[in-house]
PDB file of N, H, CA, C and O in Angstrom:
ATOM      1  N   MET A   1      -2.969 -17.218  13.521  1.00  0.00           N
ATOM      2  CA  MET A   1      -3.234 -15.924  12.892  1.00  0.00           C
ATOM      3  C   MET A   1      -2.343 -14.859  13.534  1.00  0.00           C
ATOM      4  O   MET A   1      -2.102 -14.880  14.741  1.00  0.00           O
ATOM      5  N   THR A   2      -1.875 -13.957  12.733  1.00  0.00           N
ATOM      6  H   THR A   2      -2.072 -13.940  11.753  1.00  0.00           H
ATOM      7  CA  THR A   2      -0.984 -12.898  13.201  1.00  0.00           C
ATOM      8  C   THR A   2      -1.765 -11.825  13.951  1.00  0.00           C
ATOM      9  O   THR A   2      -2.839 -11.409  13.516  1.00  0.00           O
ATOM     10  N   ASP A   3      -1.222 -11.385  15.071  1.00  0.00           N
ATOM     11  H   ASP A   3      -0.350 -11.723  15.424  1.00  0.00           H
ATOM     12  CA  ASP A   3      -1.811 -10.305  15.857  1.00  0.00           C
ATOM     13  C   ASP A   3      -1.421  -8.977  15.206  1.00  0.00           C
ATOM     14  O   ASP A   3      -0.246  -8.610  15.199  1.00  0.00           O
ATOM     15  N   MET A   4      -2.398  -8.260  14.663  1.00  0.00           N
ATOM     16  H   MET A   4      -3.353  -8.557  14.669  1.00  0.00           H
ATOM     17  CA  MET A   4      -2.136  -7.017  13.934  1.00  0.00           C
ATOM     18  C   MET A   4      -1.459  -5.954  14.800  1.00  0.00           C
ATOM     19  O   MET A   4      -0.718  -5.116  14.287  1.00  0.00           O
ATOM     20  N   SER A   5      -1.710  -5.986  16.096  1.00  0.00           N
ATOM     21  H   SER A   5      -2.313  -6.667  16.512  1.00  0.00           H
ATOM     22  CA  SER A   5      -1.112  -4.972  16.974  1.00  0.00           C
ATOM     23  C   SER A   5       0.389  -5.206  17.163  1.00  0.00           C
ATOM     24  O   SER A   5       1.102  -4.304  17.602  1.00  0.00           O
ATOM     25  N   GLU A   6       0.872  -6.398  16.840  1.00  0.00           N
ATOM     26  H   GLU A   6       0.294  -7.132  16.483  1.00  0.00           H
ATOM     27  CA  GLU A   6       2.288  -6.703  16.988  1.00  0.00           C
ATOM     28  C   GLU A   6       3.102  -6.413  15.729  1.00  0.00           C
ATOM     29  O   GLU A   6       4.330  -6.492  15.751  1.00  0.00           O
ATOM     30  N   LEU A   7       2.423  -6.078  14.636  1.00  0.00           N
ATOM     31  H   LEU A   7       1.425  -6.013  14.618  1.00  0.00           H
ATOM     32  CA  LEU A   7       3.126  -5.799  13.387  1.00  0.00           C
ATOM     33  C   LEU A   7       3.750  -4.407  13.410  1.00  0.00           C
ATOM     34  O   LEU A   7       3.225  -3.492  14.045  1.00  0.00           O
ATOM     35  N   GLU A   8       4.860  -4.256  12.722  1.00  0.00           N
ATOM     36  H   GLU A   8       5.286  -4.999  12.206  1.00  0.00           H
ATOM     37  CA  GLU A   8       5.495  -2.944  12.560  1.00  0.00           C
ATOM     38  C   GLU A   8       5.033  -2.369  11.226  1.00  0.00           C
ATOM     39  O   GLU A   8       5.546  -2.725  10.165  1.00  0.00           O
ATOM     40  N   TRP A   9       4.060  -1.477  11.303  1.00  0.00           N
ATOM     41  H   TRP A   9       3.644  -1.187  12.165  1.00  0.00           H
ATOM     42  CA  TRP A   9       3.451  -0.899  10.104  1.00  0.00           C
ATOM     43  C   TRP A   9       4.323   0.226   9.565  1.00  0.00           C
ATOM     44  O   TRP A   9       4.743   1.113  10.309  1.00  0.00           O
ATOM     45  N   LEU A  10       4.593   0.179   8.255  1.00  0.00           N
ATOM     46  H   LEU A  10       4.252  -0.541   7.650  1.00  0.00           H
ATOM     47  CA  LEU A  10       5.341   1.229   7.569  1.00  0.00           C
ATOM     48  C   LEU A  10       4.363   2.028   6.731  1.00  0.00           C
ATOM     49  O   LEU A  10       3.506   1.465   6.050  1.00  0.00           O
ATOM     50  N   ARG A  11       4.498   3.342   6.787  1.00  0.00           N
ATOM     51  H   ARG A  11       5.194   3.799   7.341  1.00  0.00           H
ATOM     52  CA  ARG A  11       3.556   4.221   6.100  1.00  0.00           C
ATOM     53  C   ARG A  11       4.259   4.974   4.976  1.00  0.00           C
ATOM     54  O   ARG A  11       5.343   5.526   5.165  1.00  0.00           O
ATOM     55  N   ALA A  12       3.625   4.989   3.804  1.00  0.00           N
ATOM     56  H   ALA A  12       2.744   4.541   3.651  1.00  0.00           H
ATOM     57  CA  ALA A  12       4.114   5.783   2.678  1.00  0.00           C
ATOM     58  C   ALA A  12       3.488   7.172   2.784  1.00  0.00           C
ATOM     59  O   ALA A  12       2.267   7.323   2.732  1.00  0.00           O
ATOM     60  N   GLU A  13       4.336   8.171   2.931  1.00  0.00           N
ATOM     61  H   GLU A  13       5.327   8.049   2.973  1.00  0.00           H
ATOM     62  CA  GLU A  13       3.847   9.543   3.032  1.00  0.00           C
ATOM     63  C   GLU A  13       4.335  10.344   1.830  1.00  0.00           C
ATOM     64  O   GLU A  13       5.419  10.076   1.312  1.00  0.00           O
ATOM     65  N   PRO A  14       3.552  11.322   1.380  1.00  0.00           N
ATOM     66  CA  PRO A  14       3.943  12.125   0.221  1.00  0.00           C
ATOM     67  C   PRO A  14       5.235  12.896   0.488  1.00  0.00           C
ATOM     68  O   PRO A  14       5.476  13.368   1.599  1.00  0.00           O
ATOM     69  N   GLU A  15       6.058  13.012  -0.552  1.00  0.00           N
ATOM     70  H   GLU A  15       5.862  12.628  -1.454  1.00  0.00           H
ATOM     71  CA  GLU A  15       7.323  13.726  -0.424  1.00  0.00           C
ATOM     72  C   GLU A  15       7.126  15.209  -0.160  1.00  0.00           C
ATOM     73  O   GLU A  15       7.966  15.839   0.484  1.00  0.00           O
ATOM     74  N   ASP A  16       6.027  15.777  -0.647  1.00  0.00           N
ATOM     75  H   ASP A  16       5.344  15.266  -1.169  1.00  0.00           H
ATOM     76  CA  ASP A  16       5.818  17.219  -0.503  1.00  0.00           C
ATOM     77  C   ASP A  16       5.272  17.605   0.870  1.00  0.00           C
ATOM     78  O   ASP A  16       5.029  18.785   1.127  1.00  0.00           O
ATOM     79  N   GLY A  17       5.076  16.631   1.750  1.00  0.00           N
ATOM     80  H   GLY A  17       5.273  15.673   1.541  1.00  0.00           H
ATOM     81  CA  GLY A  17       4.607  16.924   3.101  1.00  0.00           C
ATOM     82  C   GLY A  17       3.115  17.175   3.198  1.00  0.00           C
ATOM     83  O   GLY A  17       2.614  17.522   4.268  1.00  0.00           O
ATOM     84  N   GLU A  18       2.394  17.005   2.089  1.00  0.00           N
ATOM     85  H   GLU A  18       2.801  16.724   1.220  1.00  0.00           H
ATOM     86  CA  GLU A  18       0.946  17.216   2.084  1.00  0.00           C
ATOM     87  C   GLU A  18       0.274  16.217   3.018  1.00  0.00           C
ATOM     88  O   GLU A  18       0.586  15.026   2.992  1.00  0.00           O
ATOM     89  N   GLU A  19      -0.637  16.699   3.832  1.00  0.00           N
ATOM     90  H   GLU A  19      -0.891  17.666   3.853  1.00  0.00           H
ATOM     91  CA  GLU A  19      -1.394  15.822   4.732  1.00  0.00           C
ATOM     92  C   GLU A  19      -2.574  15.228   3.979  1.00  0.00           C
ATOM     93  O   GLU A  19      -3.335  15.950   3.335  1.00  0.00           O
ATOM     94  N   LEU A  20      -2.723  13.924   4.061  1.00  0.00           N
ATOM     95  H   LEU A  20      -2.105  13.337   4.584  1.00  0.00           H
ATOM     96  CA  LEU A  20      -3.827  13.223   3.413  1.00  0.00           C
ATOM     97  C   LEU A  20      -4.779  12.679   4.466  1.00  0.00           C
ATOM     98  O   LEU A  20      -4.418  12.549   5.636  1.00  0.00           O
ATOM     99  N   GLU A  21      -5.998  12.363   4.042  1.00  0.00           N
ATOM    100  H   GLU A  21      -6.291  12.468   3.091  1.00  0.00           H
ATOM    101  CA  GLU A  21      -6.972  11.779   4.965  1.00  0.00           C
ATOM    102  C   GLU A  21      -6.595  10.354   5.331  1.00  0.00           C
ATOM    103  O   GLU A  21      -6.861   9.899   6.444  1.00  0.00           O
ATOM    104  N   SER A  22      -5.976   9.656   4.392  1.00  0.00           N
ATOM    105  H   SER A  22      -5.760  10.026   3.488  1.00  0.00           H
ATOM    106  CA  SER A  22      -5.678   8.245   4.595  1.00  0.00           C
ATOM    107  C   SER A  22      -4.326   7.910   3.975  1.00  0.00           C
ATOM    108  O   SER A  22      -3.954   8.449   2.932  1.00  0.00           O
ATOM    109  N   TYR A  23      -3.615   7.028   4.621  1.00  0.00           N
ATOM    110  H   TYR A  23      -3.918   6.591   5.468  1.00  0.00           H
ATOM    111  CA  TYR A  23      -2.323   6.568   4.129  1.00  0.00           C
ATOM    112  C   TYR A  23      -2.351   5.057   4.003  1.00  0.00           C
ATOM    113  O   TYR A  23      -3.081   4.380   4.727  1.00  0.00           O
ATOM    114  N   LEU A  24      -1.555   4.528   3.080  1.00  0.00           N
ATOM    115  H   LEU A  24      -0.962   5.078   2.492  1.00  0.00           H
ATOM    116  CA  LEU A  24      -1.376   3.096   2.958  1.00  0.00           C
ATOM    117  C   LEU A  24      -0.271   2.674   3.919  1.00  0.00           C
ATOM    118  O   LEU A  24       0.785   3.303   3.978  1.00  0.00           O
ATOM    119  N   GLU A  25      -0.523   1.605   4.670  1.00  0.00           N
ATOM    120  H   GLU A  25      -1.382   1.094   4.621  1.00  0.00           H
ATOM    121  CA  GLU A  25       0.471   1.052   5.564  1.00  0.00           C
ATOM    122  C   GLU A  25       0.714  -0.406   5.180  1.00  0.00           C
ATOM    123  O   GLU A  25      -0.214  -1.122   4.802  1.00  0.00           O
ATOM    124  N   VAL A  26       1.968  -0.835   5.280  1.00  0.00           N
ATOM    125  H   VAL A  26       2.721  -0.254   5.587  1.00  0.00           H
ATOM    126  CA  VAL A  26       2.367  -2.190   4.923  1.00  0.00           C
ATOM    127  C   VAL A  26       3.200  -2.760   6.051  1.00  0.00           C
ATOM    128  O   VAL A  26       3.987  -2.045   6.671  1.00  0.00           O
ATOM    129  N   ALA A  27       3.030  -4.045   6.321  1.00  0.00           N
ATOM    130  H   ALA A  27       2.390  -4.626   5.817  1.00  0.00           H
ATOM    131  CA  ALA A  27       3.819  -4.721   7.356  1.00  0.00           C
ATOM    132  C   ALA A  27       4.138  -6.144   6.895  1.00  0.00           C
ATOM    133  O   ALA A  27       3.324  -6.803   6.248  1.00  0.00           O
ATOM    134  N   ALA A  28       5.334  -6.596   7.243  1.00  0.00           N
ATOM    135  H   ALA A  28       5.995  -6.060   7.769  1.00  0.00           H
ATOM    136  CA  ALA A  28       5.727  -7.988   6.990  1.00  0.00           C
ATOM    137  C   ALA A  28       5.471  -8.771   8.262  1.00  0.00           C
ATOM    138  O   ALA A  28       5.982  -8.422   9.326  1.00  0.00           O
ATOM    139  N   GLY A  29       4.685  -9.821   8.154  1.00  0.00           N
ATOM    140  H   GLY A  29       4.270 -10.104   7.290  1.00  0.00           H
ATOM    141  CA  GLY A  29       4.337 -10.619   9.327  1.00  0.00           C
ATOM    142  C   GLY A  29       5.357 -11.700   9.626  1.00  0.00           C
ATOM    143  O   GLY A  29       6.129 -12.089   8.749  1.00  0.00           O
ATOM    144  N   PRO A  30       5.364 -12.187  10.855  1.00  0.00           N
ATOM    145  CA  PRO A  30       6.275 -13.255  11.235  1.00  0.00           C
ATOM    146  C   PRO A  30       5.977 -14.570  10.499  1.00  0.00           C
ATOM    147  O   PRO A  30       6.793 -15.492  10.495  1.00  0.00           O
ATOM    148  N   ASP A  31       4.803 -14.635   9.882  1.00  0.00           N
ATOM    149  H   ASP A  31       4.140 -13.886   9.884  1.00  0.00           H
ATOM    150  CA  ASP A  31       4.399 -15.815   9.127  1.00  0.00           C
ATOM    151  C   ASP A  31       4.829 -15.744   7.661  1.00  0.00           C
ATOM    152  O   ASP A  31       4.494 -16.626   6.871  1.00  0.00           O
ATOM    153  N   GLY A  32       5.579 -14.683   7.295  1.00  0.00           N
ATOM    154  H   GLY A  32       5.851 -13.967   7.937  1.00  0.00           H
ATOM    155  CA  GLY A  32       6.047 -14.527   5.926  1.00  0.00           C
ATOM    156  C   GLY A  32       5.055 -13.853   5.000  1.00  0.00           C
ATOM    157  O   GLY A  32       5.341 -13.673   3.816  1.00  0.00           O
ATOM    158  N   MET A  33       3.901 -13.479   5.513  1.00  0.00           N
ATOM    159  H   MET A  33       3.669 -13.625   6.474  1.00  0.00           H
ATOM    160  CA  MET A  33       2.880 -12.815   4.704  1.00  0.00           C
ATOM    161  C   MET A  33       3.065 -11.302   4.770  1.00  0.00           C
ATOM    162  O   MET A  33       3.694 -10.779   5.690  1.00  0.00           O
ATOM    163  N   ILE A  34       2.503 -10.603   3.771  1.00  0.00           N
ATOM    164  H   ILE A  34       1.993 -11.028   3.024  1.00  0.00           H
ATOM    165  CA  ILE A  34       2.534  -9.146   3.715  1.00  0.00           C
ATOM    166  C   ILE A  34       1.121  -8.645   4.015  1.00  0.00           C
ATOM    167  O   ILE A  34       0.145  -9.123   3.437  1.00  0.00           O
ATOM    168  N   TYR A  35       1.029  -7.684   4.917  1.00  0.00           N
ATOM    169  H   TYR A  35       1.821  -7.296   5.386  1.00  0.00           H
ATOM    170  CA  TYR A  35      -0.249  -7.122   5.363  1.00  0.00           C
ATOM    171  C   TYR A  35      -0.335  -5.666   4.919  1.00  0.00           C
ATOM    172  O   TYR A  35       0.630  -4.912   5.045  1.00  0.00           O
ATOM    173  N   MET A  36      -1.501  -5.277   4.396  1.00  0.00           N
ATOM    174  H   MET A  36      -2.284  -5.890   4.294  1.00  0.00           H
ATOM    175  CA  MET A  36      -1.722  -3.907   3.942  1.00  0.00           C
ATOM    176  C   MET A  36      -3.035  -3.398   4.514  1.00  0.00           C
ATOM    177  O   MET A  36      -4.002  -4.145   4.665  1.00  0.00           O
ATOM    178  N   ARG A  37      -3.046  -2.105   4.829  1.00  0.00           N
ATOM    179  H   ARG A  37      -2.261  -1.498   4.707  1.00  0.00           H
ATOM    180  CA  ARG A  37      -4.274  -1.472   5.312  1.00  0.00           C
ATOM    181  C   ARG A  37      -4.198   0.022   5.042  1.00  0.00           C
ATOM    182  O   ARG A  37      -3.133   0.568   4.757  1.00  0.00           O
ATOM    183  N   GLU A  38      -5.362   0.672   5.139  1.00  0.00           N
ATOM    184  H   GLU A  38      -6.227   0.229   5.371  1.00  0.00           H
ATOM    185  CA  GLU A  38      -5.429   2.124   5.067  1.00  0.00           C
ATOM    186  C   GLU A  38      -5.635   2.649   6.482  1.00  0.00           C
ATOM    187  O   GLU A  38      -6.341   2.039   7.284  1.00  0.00           O
ATOM    188  N   THR A  39      -5.014   3.784   6.779  1.00  0.00           N
ATOM    189  H   THR A  39      -4.441   4.280   6.127  1.00  0.00           H
ATOM    190  CA  THR A  39      -5.149   4.338   8.122  1.00  0.00           C
ATOM    191  C   THR A  39      -6.578   4.742   8.434  1.00  0.00           C
ATOM    192  O   THR A  39      -6.960   4.803   9.603  1.00  0.00           O
ATOM    193  N   SER A  40      -7.373   5.017   7.412  1.00  0.00           N
ATOM    194  H   SER A  40      -7.063   4.968   6.463  1.00  0.00           H
ATOM    195  CA  SER A  40      -8.765   5.405   7.645  1.00  0.00           C
ATOM    196  C   SER A  40      -9.648   4.214   8.023  1.00  0.00           C
ATOM    197  O   SER A  40     -10.755   4.401   8.528  1.00  0.00           O
ATOM    198  N   ASP A  41      -9.166   2.990   7.784  1.00  0.00           N
ATOM    199  H   ASP A  41      -8.267   2.838   7.375  1.00  0.00           H
ATOM    200  CA  ASP A  41      -9.925   1.777   8.096  1.00  0.00           C
ATOM    201  C   ASP A  41      -8.947   0.675   8.517  1.00  0.00           C
ATOM    202  O   ASP A  41      -8.811  -0.324   7.811  1.00  0.00           O
ATOM    203  N   PRO A  42      -8.270   0.841   9.650  1.00  0.00           N
ATOM    204  CA  PRO A  42      -7.197  -0.079  10.027  1.00  0.00           C
ATOM    205  C   PRO A  42      -7.643  -1.505  10.349  1.00  0.00           C
ATOM    206  O   PRO A  42      -6.808  -2.406  10.408  1.00  0.00           O
ATOM    207  N   ASP A  43      -8.931  -1.725  10.555  1.00  0.00           N
ATOM    208  H   ASP A  43      -9.610  -0.992  10.507  1.00  0.00           H
ATOM    209  CA  ASP A  43      -9.404  -3.074  10.831  1.00  0.00           C
ATOM    210  C   ASP A  43      -9.600  -3.902   9.558  1.00  0.00           C
ATOM    211  O   ASP A  43      -9.748  -5.123   9.623  1.00  0.00           O
ATOM    212  N   ASN A  44      -9.601  -3.238   8.412  1.00  0.00           N
ATOM    213  H   ASN A  44      -9.482  -2.246   8.359  1.00  0.00           H
ATOM    214  CA  ASN A  44      -9.751  -3.907   7.122  1.00  0.00           C
ATOM    215  C   ASN A  44      -8.349  -4.146   6.552  1.00  0.00           C
ATOM    216  O   ASN A  44      -7.746  -3.238   5.980  1.00  0.00           O
ATOM    217  N   VAL A  45      -7.836  -5.359   6.709  1.00  0.00           N
ATOM    218  H   VAL A  45      -8.325  -6.097   7.174  1.00  0.00           H
ATOM    219  CA  VAL A  45      -6.460  -5.690   6.334  1.00  0.00           C
ATOM    220  C   VAL A  45      -6.472  -6.667   5.165  1.00  0.00           C
ATOM    221  O   VAL A  45      -7.207  -7.654   5.169  1.00  0.00           O
ATOM    222  N   VAL A  46      -5.650  -6.375   4.170  1.00  0.00           N
ATOM    223  H   VAL A  46      -5.053  -5.572   4.166  1.00  0.00           H
ATOM    224  CA  VAL A  46      -5.468  -7.250   3.014  1.00  0.00           C
ATOM    225  C   VAL A  46      -4.166  -8.010   3.218  1.00  0.00           C
ATOM    226  O   VAL A  46      -3.159  -7.426   3.619  1.00  0.00           O
ATOM    227  N   VAL A  47      -4.181  -9.306   2.946  1.00  0.00           N
ATOM    228  H   VAL A  47      -4.998  -9.781   2.621  1.00  0.00           H
ATOM    229  CA  VAL A  47      -3.008 -10.151   3.154  1.00  0.00           C
ATOM    230  C   VAL A  47      -2.600 -10.767   1.820  1.00  0.00           C
ATOM    231  O   VAL A  47      -3.449 -11.217   1.050  1.00  0.00           O
ATOM    232  N   THR A  48      -1.292 -10.784   1.550  1.00  0.00           N
ATOM    233  H   THR A  48      -0.602 -10.418   2.175  1.00  0.00           H
ATOM    234  CA  THR A  48      -0.779 -11.402   0.331  1.00  0.00           C
ATOM    235  C   THR A  48       0.539 -12.100   0.634  1.00  0.00           C
ATOM    236  O   THR A  48       1.094 -11.960   1.724  1.00  0.00           O
ATOM    237  N   THR A  49       1.026 -12.843  -0.328  1.00  0.00           N
ATOM    238  H   THR A  49       0.576 -12.957  -1.213  1.00  0.00           H
ATOM    239  CA  THR A  49       2.292 -13.548  -0.138  1.00  0.00           C
ATOM    240  C   THR A  49       3.465 -12.628  -0.470  1.00  0.00           C
ATOM    241  O   THR A  49       3.298 -11.609  -1.141  1.00  0.00           O
ATOM    242  N   GLN A  50       4.629 -12.994  -0.002  1.00  0.00           N
ATOM    243  H   GLN A  50       4.764 -13.821   0.543  1.00  0.00           H
ATOM    244  CA  GLN A  50       5.851 -12.242  -0.298  1.00  0.00           C
ATOM    245  C   GLN A  50       6.111 -12.227  -1.807  1.00  0.00           C
ATOM    246  O   GLN A  50       6.500 -11.196  -2.356  1.00  0.00           O
ATOM    247  N   ALA A  51       5.900 -13.353  -2.472  1.00  0.00           N
ATOM    248  H   ALA A  51       5.583 -14.190  -2.025  1.00  0.00           H
ATOM    249  CA  ALA A  51       6.143 -13.431  -3.920  1.00  0.00           C
ATOM    250  C   ALA A  51       5.215 -12.491  -4.698  1.00  0.00           C
ATOM    251  O   ALA A  51       5.657 -11.812  -5.625  1.00  0.00           O
ATOM    252  N   LYS A  52       3.942 -12.451  -4.325  1.00  0.00           N
ATOM    253  H   LYS A  52       3.583 -13.003  -3.572  1.00  0.00           H
ATOM    254  CA  LYS A  52       2.997 -11.557  -5.012  1.00  0.00           C
ATOM    255  C   LYS A  52       3.328 -10.097  -4.734  1.00  0.00           C
ATOM    256  O   LYS A  52       3.197  -9.255  -5.622  1.00  0.00           O
ATOM    257  N   TRP A  53       3.752  -9.787  -3.516  1.00  0.00           N
ATOM    258  H   TRP A  53       3.858 -10.471  -2.794  1.00  0.00           H
ATOM    259  CA  TRP A  53       4.134  -8.416  -3.158  1.00  0.00           C
ATOM    260  C   TRP A  53       5.340  -7.983  -3.989  1.00  0.00           C
ATOM    261  O   TRP A  53       5.364  -6.873  -4.521  1.00  0.00           O
ATOM    262  N   GLU A  54       6.337  -8.857  -4.100  1.00  0.00           N
ATOM    263  H   GLU A  54       6.317  -9.758  -3.667  1.00  0.00           H
ATOM    264  CA  GLU A  54       7.534  -8.523  -4.877  1.00  0.00           C
ATOM    265  C   GLU A  54       7.193  -8.327  -6.352  1.00  0.00           C
ATOM    266  O   GLU A  54       7.744  -7.435  -6.996  1.00  0.00           O
ATOM    267  N   ALA A  55       6.294  -9.145  -6.894  1.00  0.00           N
ATOM    268  H   ALA A  55       5.845  -9.869  -6.370  1.00  0.00           H
ATOM    269  CA  ALA A  55       5.857  -8.977  -8.283  1.00  0.00           C
ATOM    270  C   ALA A  55       5.133  -7.645  -8.463  1.00  0.00           C
ATOM    271  O   ALA A  55       5.325  -6.968  -9.473  1.00  0.00           O
ATOM    272  N   PHE A  56       4.309  -7.267  -7.502  1.00  0.00           N
ATOM    273  H   PHE A  56       4.152  -7.817  -6.681  1.00  0.00           H
ATOM    274  CA  PHE A  56       3.610  -5.981  -7.534  1.00  0.00           C
ATOM    275  C   PHE A  56       4.606  -4.827  -7.537  1.00  0.00           C
ATOM    276  O   PHE A  56       4.456  -3.889  -8.319  1.00  0.00           O
ATOM    277  N   LEU A  57       5.615  -4.880  -6.678  1.00  0.00           N
ATOM    278  H   LEU A  57       5.736  -5.643  -6.042  1.00  0.00           H
ATOM    279  CA  LEU A  57       6.620  -3.820  -6.623  1.00  0.00           C
ATOM    280  C   LEU A  57       7.402  -3.725  -7.936  1.00  0.00           C
ATOM    281  O   LEU A  57       7.691  -2.625  -8.406  1.00  0.00           O
ATOM    282  N   LEU A  58       7.740  -4.860  -8.520  1.00  0.00           N
ATOM    283  H   LEU A  58       7.505  -5.754  -8.138  1.00  0.00           H
ATOM    284  CA  LEU A  58       8.422  -4.848  -9.820  1.00  0.00           C
ATOM    285  C   LEU A  58       7.534  -4.203 -10.883  1.00  0.00           C
ATOM    286  O   LEU A  58       8.026  -3.461 -11.733  1.00  0.00           O
ATOM    287  N   GLY A  59       6.236  -4.479 -10.841  1.00  0.00           N
ATOM    288  H   GLY A  59       5.836  -5.081 -10.151  1.00  0.00           H
ATOM    289  CA  GLY A  59       5.296  -3.870 -11.775  1.00  0.00           C
ATOM    290  C   GLY A  59       5.221  -2.366 -11.611  1.00  0.00           C
ATOM    291  O   GLY A  59       5.146  -1.635 -12.599  1.00  0.00           O
ATOM    292  N   ILE A  60       5.242  -1.897 -10.373  1.00  0.00           N
ATOM    293  H   ILE A  60       5.303  -2.490  -9.570  1.00  0.00           H
ATOM    294  CA  ILE A  60       5.237  -0.450 -10.119  1.00  0.00           C
ATOM    295  C   ILE A  60       6.478   0.182 -10.722  1.00  0.00           C
ATOM    296  O   ILE A  60       6.394   1.187 -11.428  1.00  0.00           O
ATOM    297  N   LYS A  61       7.633  -0.411 -10.440  1.00  0.00           N
ATOM    298  H   LYS A  61       7.702  -1.227  -9.866  1.00  0.00           H
ATOM    299  CA  LYS A  61       8.899   0.126 -10.943  1.00  0.00           C
ATOM    300  C   LYS A  61       8.970   0.108 -12.462  1.00  0.00           C
ATOM    301  O   LYS A  61       9.633   0.956 -13.059  1.00  0.00           O
ATOM    302  N   ALA A  62       8.296  -0.846 -13.092  1.00  0.00           N
ATOM    303  H   ALA A  62       7.758  -1.534 -12.607  1.00  0.00           H
ATOM    304  CA  ALA A  62       8.292  -0.955 -14.551  1.00  0.00           C
ATOM    305  C   ALA A  62       7.231  -0.061 -15.198  1.00  0.00           C
ATOM    306  O   ALA A  62       7.149   0.012 -16.424  1.00  0.00           O
ATOM    307  N   GLY A  63       6.417   0.621 -14.381  1.00  0.00           N
ATOM    308  H   GLY A  63       6.483   0.562 -13.385  1.00  0.00           H
ATOM    309  CA  GLY A  63       5.406   1.527 -14.917  1.00  0.00           C
ATOM    310  C   GLY A  63       4.115   0.858 -15.335  1.00  0.00           C
ATOM    311  O   GLY A  63       3.311   1.468 -16.041  1.00  0.00           O
ATOM    312  N   GLU A  64       3.892  -0.383 -14.920  1.00  0.00           N
ATOM    313  H   GLU A  64       4.545  -0.879 -14.347  1.00  0.00           H
ATOM    314  CA  GLU A  64       2.692  -1.108 -15.333  1.00  0.00           C
ATOM    315  C   GLU A  64       1.396  -0.489 -14.837  1.00  0.00           C
ATOM    316  O   GLU A  64       0.334  -0.757 -15.400  1.00  0.00           O
ATOM    317  N   PHE A  65       1.459   0.322 -13.809  1.00  0.00           N
ATOM    318  H   PHE A  65       2.322   0.539 -13.352  1.00  0.00           H
ATOM    319  CA  PHE A  65       0.245   0.885 -13.225  1.00  0.00           C
ATOM    320  C   PHE A  65       0.136   2.398 -13.408  1.00  0.00           C
ATOM    321  O   PHE A  65      -0.727   3.039 -12.807  1.00  0.00           O
ATOM    322  N   ASP A  66       1.005   2.963 -14.233  1.00  0.00           N
ATOM    323  H   ASP A  66       1.706   2.442 -14.721  1.00  0.00           H
ATOM    324  CA  ASP A  66       1.019   4.412 -14.421  1.00  0.00           C
ATOM    325  C   ASP A  66      -0.305   4.960 -14.929  1.00  0.00           C
ATOM    326  O   ASP A  66      -0.678   6.084 -14.593  1.00  0.00           O
ATOM    327  N   ASP A  67      -1.019   4.184 -15.733  1.00  0.00           N
ATOM    328  H   ASP A  67      -0.716   3.271 -16.006  1.00  0.00           H
ATOM    329  CA  ASP A  67      -2.295   4.674 -16.268  1.00  0.00           C
ATOM    330  C   ASP A  67      -3.335   4.869 -15.177  1.00  0.00           C
ATOM    331  O   ASP A  67      -4.280   5.634 -15.372  1.00  0.00           O
ATOM    332  N   PHE A  68      -3.196   4.207 -14.040  1.00  0.00           N
ATOM    333  H   PHE A  68      -2.428   3.585 -13.882  1.00  0.00           H
ATOM    334  CA  PHE A  68      -4.123   4.404 -12.927  1.00  0.00           C
ATOM    335  C   PHE A  68      -3.914   5.751 -12.248  1.00  0.00           C
ATOM    336  O   PHE A  68      -4.823   6.264 -11.596  1.00  0.00           O
ATOM    337  N   ALA A  69      -2.731   6.325 -12.395  1.00  0.00           N
ATOM    338  H   ALA A  69      -1.992   5.909 -12.925  1.00  0.00           H
ATOM    339  CA  ALA A  69      -2.406   7.585 -11.739  1.00  0.00           C
ATOM    340  C   ALA A  69      -2.711   8.787 -12.619  1.00  0.00           C
ATOM    341  O   ALA A  69      -2.628   9.923 -12.153  1.00  0.00           O
ATOM    342  N   GLU A  70      -3.061   8.564 -13.873  1.00  0.00           N
ATOM    343  H   GLU A  70      -3.128   7.641 -14.252  1.00  0.00           H
ATOM    344  CA  GLU A  70      -3.350   9.655 -14.792  1.00  0.00           C
ATOM    345  C   GLU A  70      -4.745  10.219 -14.528  1.00  0.00           C
ATOM    346  O   GLU A  70      -5.653   9.494 -14.121  1.00  0.00           O
ATOM    347  N   GLU A  71      -4.898  11.510 -14.763  1.00  0.00           N
ATOM    348  H   GLU A  71      -4.160  12.098 -15.093  1.00  0.00           H
ATOM    349  CA  GLU A  71      -6.203  12.151 -14.640  1.00  0.00           C
ATOM    350  C   GLU A  71      -7.088  11.684 -15.805  1.00  0.00           C
ATOM    351  O   GLU A  71      -6.624  11.629 -16.944  1.00  0.00           O
ATOM    352  N   PRO A  72      -8.348  11.350 -15.532  1.00  0.00           N
ATOM    353  CA  PRO A  72      -9.252  10.992 -16.614  1.00  0.00           C
ATOM    354  C   PRO A  72      -9.448  12.172 -17.569  1.00  0.00           C
ATOM    355  O   PRO A  72      -9.407  13.322 -17.134  1.00  0.00           O
ATOM    356  N   PRO A  73      -9.658  11.910 -18.853  1.00  0.00           N
ATOM    357  CA  PRO A  73      -9.885  13.006 -19.815  1.00  0.00           C
ATOM    358  C   PRO A  73     -11.051  13.883 -19.384  1.00  0.00           C
ATOM    359  O   PRO A  73     -12.073  13.392 -18.905  1.00  0.00           O
ATOM    360  N   GLY A  74     -10.881  15.185 -19.561  1.00  0.00           N
ATOM    361  H   GLY A  74     -10.051  15.584 -19.950  1.00  0.00           H
ATOM    362  CA  GLY A  74     -11.950  16.134 -19.263  1.00  0.00           C
ATOM    363  C   GLY A  74     -12.035  16.561 -17.809  1.00  0.00           C
ATOM    364  O   GLY A  74     -12.985  17.248 -17.432  1.00  0.00           O
ATOM    365  N   THR A  75     -11.066  16.172 -16.972  1.00  0.00           N
ATOM    366  H   THR A  75     -10.295  15.614 -17.278  1.00  0.00           H
ATOM    367  CA  THR A  75     -11.118  16.583 -15.562  1.00  0.00           C
ATOM    368  C   THR A  75     -10.183  17.736 -15.259  1.00  0.00           C
ATOM    369  O   THR A  75     -10.060  18.171 -14.114  1.00  0.00           O
ATOM    370  N   GLY A  76      -9.520  18.227 -16.304  1.00  0.00           N
ATOM    371  H   GLY A  76      -9.620  17.873 -17.234  1.00  0.00           H
ATOM    372  CA  GLY A  76      -8.667  19.399 -16.097  1.00  0.00           C
ATOM    373  C   GLY A  76      -7.273  19.071 -15.637  1.00  0.00           C
ATOM    374  O   GLY A  76      -6.518  19.982 -15.298  1.00  0.00           O
ATOM    375  N   GLY A  77      -6.888  17.781 -15.609  1.00  0.00           N
ATOM    376  H   GLY A  77      -7.501  17.041 -15.885  1.00  0.00           H
ATOM    377  CA  GLY A  77      -5.584  17.371 -15.108  1.00  0.00           C
ATOM    378  C   GLY A  77      -4.527  17.331 -16.087  1.00  0.00           C
ATOM    379  O   GLY A  77      -3.390  16.995 -15.755  1.00  0.00           O
TER     380      GLY A  77
END
């Protein structure tokens, strides 16, 4: 099992410099797996394969998840 303290965690931060309560962090493990966690709960780590991570990134770039970022109707967004 990979030691989480040895991973190099990369954090996605907003471009506008806004401070958030929690950030998503991602790390590539020496075992070839991809590790994800939120800074607000760093002990809760999600693990996936490199192939699934790459497919997820391609989906983001293709706009497959854009509807998740939209404001729900009636919320003023």
